[in-house]
TORKOL-4160 file (C-alpha; in steps of 0.2 Angstrom, whole numbers, padded with zeros to 4 digits, m for minus):
253
<pt num="1" X="0400" Y="0646" Z="0431"/>
<pt num="2" X="0389" Y="0661" Z="0425"/>
<pt num="3" X="0375" Y="0669" Z="0434"/>
<pt num="4" X="0361" Y="0660" Z="0425"/>
<pt num="5" X="0368" Y="0642" Z="0427"/>
<pt num="6" X="0359" Y="0641" Z="0444"/>
<pt num="7" X="0343" Y="0639" Z="0435"/>
<pt num="8" X="0348" Y="0622" Z="0430"/>
<pt num="9" X="0355" Y="0615" Z="0446"/>
<pt num="10" X="0346" Y="0599" Z="0451"/>
<pt num="11" X="0338" Y="0603" Z="0468"/>
<pt num="12" X="0330" Y="0588" Z="0476"/>
<pt num="13" X="0313" Y="0587" Z="0485"/>
<pt num="14" X="0316" Y="0590" Z="0504"/>
<pt num="15" X="0312" Y="0578" Z="0518"/>
<pt num="16" X="0296" Y="0582" Z="0527"/>
<pt num="17" X="0304" Y="0585" Z="0544"/>
<pt num="18" X="0312" Y="0602" Z="0547"/>
<pt num="19" X="0311" Y="0607" Z="0529"/>
<pt num="20" X="0319" Y="0624" Z="0531"/>
<pt num="21" X="0335" Y="0615" Z="0537"/>
<pt num="22" X="0334" Y="0604" Z="0521"/>
<pt num="23" X="0334" Y="0620" Z="0511"/>
<pt num="24" X="0350" Y="0626" Z="0520"/>
<pt num="25" X="0358" Y="0609" Z="0518"/>
<pt num="26" X="0355" Y="0608" Z="0499"/>
<pt num="27" X="0362" Y="0625" Z="0496"/>
<pt num="28" X="0377" Y="0622" Z="0506"/>
<pt num="29" X="0380" Y="0605" Z="0498"/>
<pt num="30" X="0379" Y="0613" Z="0480"/>
<pt num="31" X="0391" Y="0626" Z="0485"/>
<pt num="32" X="0403" Y="0613" Z="0491"/>
<pt num="33" X="0401" Y="0603" Z="0475"/>
<pt num="34" X="0404" Y="0619" Z="0464"/>
<pt num="35" X="0386" Y="0618" Z="0457"/>
<pt num="36" X="0383" Y="0636" Z="0464"/>
<pt num="37" X="0396" Y="0650" Z="0464"/>
<pt num="38" X="0397" Y="0667" Z="0472"/>
<pt num="39" X="0387" Y="0680" Z="0463"/>
<pt num="40" X="0374" Y="0668" Z="0456"/>
<pt num="41" X="0356" Y="0671" Z="0458"/>
<pt num="42" X="0345" Y="0656" Z="0464"/>
<pt num="43" X="0329" Y="0652" Z="0454"/>
<pt num="44" X="0313" Y="0662" Z="0458"/>
<pt num="45" X="0305" Y="0658" Z="0474"/>
<pt num="46" X="0290" Y="0648" Z="0466"/>
<pt num="47" X="0302" Y="0638" Z="0455"/>
<pt num="48" X="0314" Y="0634" Z="0469"/>
<pt num="49" X="0300" Y="0629" Z="0482"/>
<pt num="50" X="0293" Y="0617" Z="0469"/>
<pt num="51" X="0309" Y="0609" Z="0465"/>
<pt num="52" X="0313" Y="0607" Z="0484"/>
<pt num="53" X="0295" Y="0601" Z="0487"/>
<pt num="54" X="0293" Y="0613" Z="0501"/>
<pt num="55" X="0281" Y="0627" Z="0505"/>
<pt num="56" X="0286" Y="0645" Z="0501"/>
<pt num="57" X="0286" Y="0649" Z="0519"/>
<pt num="58" X="0298" Y="0635" Z="0523"/>
<pt num="59" X="0309" Y="0641" Z="0508"/>
<pt num="60" X="0309" Y="0659" Z="0515"/>
<pt num="61" X="0314" Y="0653" Z="0532"/>
<pt num="62" X="0328" Y="0643" Z="0525"/>
<pt num="63" X="0334" Y="0658" Z="0514"/>
<pt num="64" X="0334" Y="0669" Z="0530"/>
<pt num="65" X="0344" Y="0656" Z="0539"/>
<pt num="66" X="0357" Y="0656" Z="0524"/>
<pt num="67" X="0357" Y="0675" Z="0524"/>
<pt num="68" X="0361" Y="0676" Z="0543"/>
<pt num="69" X="0375" Y="0664" Z="0540"/>
<pt num="70" X="0382" Y="0676" Z="0527"/>
<pt num="71" X="0379" Y="0663" Z="0512"/>
<pt num="72" X="0364" Y="0671" Z="0504"/>
<pt num="73" X="0360" Y="0689" Z="0501"/>
<pt num="74" X="0341" Y="0693" Z="0499"/>
<pt num="75" X="0338" Y="0708" Z="0488"/>
<pt num="76" X="0322" Y="0717" Z="0485"/>
<pt num="77" X="0315" Y="0725" Z="0469"/>
<pt num="78" X="0313" Y="0721" Z="0451"/>
<pt num="79" X="0331" Y="0715" Z="0450"/>
<pt num="80" X="0330" Y="0706" Z="0467"/>
<pt num="81" X="0330" Y="0688" Z="0473"/>
<pt num="82" X="0342" Y="0677" Z="0482"/>
<pt num="83" X="0360" Y="0678" Z="0477"/>
<pt num="84" X="0375" Y="0668" Z="0483"/>
<pt num="85" X="0387" Y="0680" Z="0492"/>
<pt num="86" X="0405" Y="0682" Z="0490"/>
<pt num="87" X="0408" Y="0679" Z="0508"/>
<pt num="88" X="0406" Y="0689" Z="0524"/>
<pt num="89" X="0419" Y="0688" Z="0537"/>
<pt num="90" X="0408" Y="0699" Z="0548"/>
<pt num="91" X="0397" Y="0684" Z="0552"/>
<pt num="92" X="0413" Y="0675" Z="0559"/>
<pt num="93" X="0417" Y="0690" Z="0569"/>
<pt num="94" X="0400" Y="0692" Z="0577"/>
<pt num="95" X="0400" Y="0673" Z="0581"/>
<pt num="96" X="0416" Y="0675" Z="0590"/>
<pt num="97" X="0410" Y="0691" Z="0599"/>
<pt num="98" X="0395" Y="0681" Z="0605"/>
<pt num="99" X="0407" Y="0669" Z="0613"/>
<pt num="100" X="0414" Y="0683" Z="0623"/>
<pt num="101" X="0397" Y="0689" Z="0628"/>
<pt num="102" X="0393" Y="0672" Z="0634"/>
<pt num="103" X="0409" Y="0671" Z="0645"/>
<pt num="104" X="0417" Y="0657" Z="0635"/>
<pt num="105" X="0432" Y="0667" Z="0630"/>
<pt num="106" X="0444" Y="0676" Z="0642"/>
<pt num="107" X="0455" Y="0691" Z="0640"/>
<pt num="108" X="0470" Y="0680" Z="0642"/>
<pt num="109" X="0463" Y="0668" Z="0629"/>
<pt num="110" X="0462" Y="0683" Z="0617"/>
<pt num="111" X="0479" Y="0690" Z="0621"/>
<pt num="112" X="0487" Y="0672" Z="0618"/>
<pt num="113" X="0479" Y="0670" Z="0602"/>
<pt num="114" X="0484" Y="0688" Z="0596"/>
<pt num="115" X="0502" Y="0685" Z="0601"/>
<pt num="116" X="0503" Y="0669" Z="0591"/>
<pt num="117" X="0494" Y="0675" Z="0576"/>
<pt num="118" X="0502" Y="0692" Z="0575"/>
<pt num="119" X="0519" Y="0684" Z="0575"/>
<pt num="120" X="0515" Y="0675" Z="0559"/>
<pt num="121" X="0507" Y="0690" Z="0552"/>
<pt num="122" X="0522" Y="0702" Z="0555"/>
<pt num="123" X="0534" Y="0689" Z="0547"/>
<pt num="124" X="0523" Y="0687" Z="0532"/>
<pt num="125" X="0520" Y="0706" Z="0530"/>
<pt num="126" X="0538" Y="0710" Z="0532"/>
<pt num="127" X="0542" Y="0700" Z="0516"/>
<pt num="128" X="0527" Y="0706" Z="0506"/>
<pt num="129" X="0522" Y="0724" Z="0512"/>
<pt num="130" X="0522" Y="0738" Z="0499"/>
<pt num="131" X="0525" Y="0756" Z="0500"/>
<pt num="132" X="0506" Y="0758" Z="0500"/>
<pt num="133" X="0505" Y="0747" Z="0515"/>
<pt num="134" X="0519" Y="0757" Z="0524"/>
<pt num="135" X="0509" Y="0773" Z="0520"/>
<pt num="136" X="0493" Y="0766" Z="0527"/>
<pt num="137" X="0501" Y="0761" Z="0543"/>
<pt num="138" X="0509" Y="0778" Z="0545"/>
<pt num="139" X="0493" Y="0787" Z="0542"/>
<pt num="140" X="0484" Y="0776" Z="0555"/>
<pt num="141" X="0497" Y="0781" Z="0568"/>
<pt num="142" X="0496" Y="0799" Z="0564"/>
<pt num="143" X="0477" Y="0799" Z="0565"/>
<pt num="144" X="0477" Y="0790" Z="0582"/>
<pt num="145" X="0490" Y="0802" Z="0589"/>
<pt num="146" X="0479" Y="0817" Z="0583"/>
<pt num="147" X="0464" Y="0809" Z="0592"/>
<pt num="148" X="0474" Y="0806" Z="0607"/>
<pt num="149" X="0480" Y="0824" Z="0608"/>
<pt num="150" X="0461" Y="0830" Z="0605"/>
<pt num="151" X="0456" Y="0819" Z="0620"/>
<pt num="152" X="0445" Y="0807" Z="0609"/>
<pt num="153" X="0452" Y="0792" Z="0618"/>
<pt num="154" X="0439" Y="0779" Z="0612"/>
<pt num="155" X="0440" Y="0785" Z="0594"/>
<pt num="156" X="0459" Y="0784" Z="0596"/>
<pt num="157" X="0458" Y="0766" Z="0602"/>
<pt num="158" X="0447" Y="0761" Z="0588"/>
<pt num="159" X="0460" Y="0768" Z="0576"/>
<pt num="160" X="0474" Y="0759" Z="0585"/>
<pt num="161" X="0464" Y="0743" Z="0584"/>
<pt num="162" X="0462" Y="0745" Z="0565"/>
<pt num="163" X="0482" Y="0746" Z="0563"/>
<pt num="164" X="0481" Y="0727" Z="0566"/>
<pt num="165" X="0469" Y="0724" Z="0551"/>
<pt num="166" X="0480" Y="0735" Z="0540"/>
<pt num="167" X="0495" Y="0725" Z="0545"/>
<pt num="168" X="0486" Y="0708" Z="0541"/>
<pt num="169" X="0480" Y="0714" Z="0524"/>
<pt num="170" X="0498" Y="0718" Z="0520"/>
<pt num="171" X="0502" Y="0699" Z="0520"/>
<pt num="172" X="0491" Y="0697" Z="0505"/>
<pt num="173" X="0483" Y="0682" Z="0513"/>
<pt num="174" X="0464" Y="0684" Z="0515"/>
<pt num="175" X="0463" Y="0670" Z="0528"/>
<pt num="176" X="0475" Y="0680" Z="0540"/>
<pt num="177" X="0465" Y="0696" Z="0537"/>
<pt num="178" X="0449" Y="0687" Z="0541"/>
<pt num="179" X="0457" Y="0679" Z="0557"/>
<pt num="180" X="0463" Y="0696" Z="0562"/>
<pt num="181" X="0447" Y="0705" Z="0559"/>
<pt num="182" X="0438" Y="0692" Z="0570"/>
<pt num="183" X="0451" Y="0695" Z="0584"/>
<pt num="184" X="0450" Y="0714" Z="0583"/>
<pt num="185" X="0431" Y="0713" Z="0584"/>
<pt num="186" X="0433" Y="0703" Z="0600"/>
<pt num="187" X="0446" Y="0716" Z="0606"/>
<pt num="188" X="0433" Y="0730" Z="0603"/>
<pt num="189" X="0421" Y="0721" Z="0614"/>
<pt num="190" X="0433" Y="0722" Z="0628"/>
<pt num="191" X="0438" Y="0740" Z="0625"/>
<pt num="192" X="0420" Y="0746" Z="0624"/>
<pt num="193" X="0417" Y="0737" Z="0641"/>
<pt num="194" X="0432" Y="0743" Z="0650"/>
<pt num="195" X="0436" Y="0759" Z="0642"/>
<pt num="196" X="0452" Y="0766" Z="0634"/>
<pt num="197" X="0469" Y="0767" Z="0641"/>
<pt num="198" X="0477" Y="0785" Z="0641"/>
<pt num="199" X="0496" Y="0782" Z="0640"/>
<pt num="200" X="0507" Y="0788" Z="0626"/>
<pt num="201" X="0518" Y="0773" Z="0627"/>
<pt num="202" X="0509" Y="0765" Z="0613"/>
<pt num="203" X="0515" Y="0778" Z="0600"/>
<pt num="204" X="0533" Y="0775" Z="0605"/>
<pt num="205" X="0530" Y="0756" Z="0603"/>
<pt num="206" X="0522" Y="0759" Z="0586"/>
<pt num="207" X="0537" Y="0770" Z="0581"/>
<pt num="208" X="0549" Y="0756" Z="0586"/>
<pt num="209" X="0538" Y="0743" Z="0577"/>
<pt num="210" X="0538" Y="0753" Z="0561"/>
<pt num="211" X="0557" Y="0756" Z="0561"/>
<pt num="212" X="0560" Y="0737" Z="0561"/>
<pt num="213" X="0545" Y="0733" Z="0549"/>
<pt num="214" X="0551" Y="0745" Z="0536"/>
<pt num="215" X="0568" Y="0738" Z="0537"/>
<pt num="216" X="0560" Y="0721" Z="0535"/>
<pt num="217" X="0568" Y="0715" Z="0551"/>
<pt num="218" X="0554" Y="0703" Z="0555"/>
<pt num="219" X="0562" Y="0696" Z="0571"/>
<pt num="220" X="0563" Y="0714" Z="0579"/>
<pt num="221" X="0546" Y="0719" Z="0573"/>
<pt num="222" X="0538" Y="0703" Z="0580"/>
<pt num="223" X="0547" Y="0705" Z="0597"/>
<pt num="224" X="0541" Y="0723" Z="0598"/>
<pt num="225" X="0523" Y="0718" Z="0594"/>
<pt num="226" X="0523" Y="0705" Z="0607"/>
<pt num="227" X="0529" Y="0717" Z="0620"/>
<pt num="228" X="0516" Y="0729" Z="0616"/>
<pt num="229" X="0502" Y="0716" Z="0616"/>
<pt num="230" X="0508" Y="0709" Z="0633"/>
<pt num="231" X="0508" Y="0727" Z="0640"/>
<pt num="232" X="0491" Y="0730" Z="0634"/>
<pt num="233" X="0485" Y="0714" Z="0642"/>
<pt num="234" X="0491" Y="0720" Z="0659"/>
<pt num="235" X="0484" Y="0737" Z="0657"/>
<pt num="236" X="0467" Y="0730" Z="0653"/>
<pt num="237" X="0467" Y="0718" Z="0667"/>
<pt num="238" X="0471" Y="0733" Z="0678"/>
<pt num="239" X="0456" Y="0743" Z="0670"/>
<pt num="240" X="0445" Y="0728" Z="0673"/>
<pt num="241" X="0449" Y="0728" Z="0692"/>
<pt num="242" X="0448" Y="0747" Z="0695"/>
<pt num="243" X="0433" Y="0748" Z="0684"/>
<pt num="244" X="0423" Y="0736" Z="0695"/>
<pt num="245" X="0424" Y="0722" Z="0682"/>
<pt num="246" X="0435" Y="0709" Z="0691"/>
<pt num="247" X="0443" Y="0695" Z="0680"/>
<pt num="248" X="0445" Y="0678" Z="0687"/>
<pt num="249" X="0462" Y="0669" Z="0689"/>
<pt num="250" X="0462" Y="0666" Z="0670"/>
<pt num="251" X="0459" Y="0684" Z="0665"/>
<pt num="252" X="0441" Y="0681" Z="0662"/>
<pt num="253" X="0431" Y="0698" Z="0663"/>
């Protein structure tokens, strides 16, 4: 479907009640049916409002809702308008981060999910990783170690967290990459709240992991990753207690 086909998409008049929600529903429905595609521009505001039989203010509210959901991008200027996006995993990450802030997800929940997902990722990446992926992971470790030596502990932690995103991308599976991005965004929430650990042990763990990973020993690499994740889990529970943020019995902080 080209970018001009959306002009002929048969939008139906919206129901009277909560008209902006009908706008959202119709756009989502047309995406599901393949009548709209990423990159397409929706008809001009006046035209679209008339087809939907809604006010332009209701249409704008619907489009803003779609923008917040990561489905539509609203661009300004002569070449502007409403465009179907190519997907924004940041929206998913932010929604999950909100669950953390609301207290619906615990540190223990996050660790368990990471252990299960990372085992799958390590095994897939061991089979598919390229030299470029190896280089990116090694660069990440060197950058993190440099920041550690300079005493920039929070920046070091951010870089170490990114290691997991690089590893997930090495699988070549965008769904695994998206899930990992969501989990690491949740991890960032905890580290920003609790602070950064100061041990060098993580670098020894990374070296052991890379030795197994480059050798494509998926079992050894996955085991090392799990040991590291469990150690980090215990460390951050300790940070929570000593920092005045006490977790409950399930590890909720």
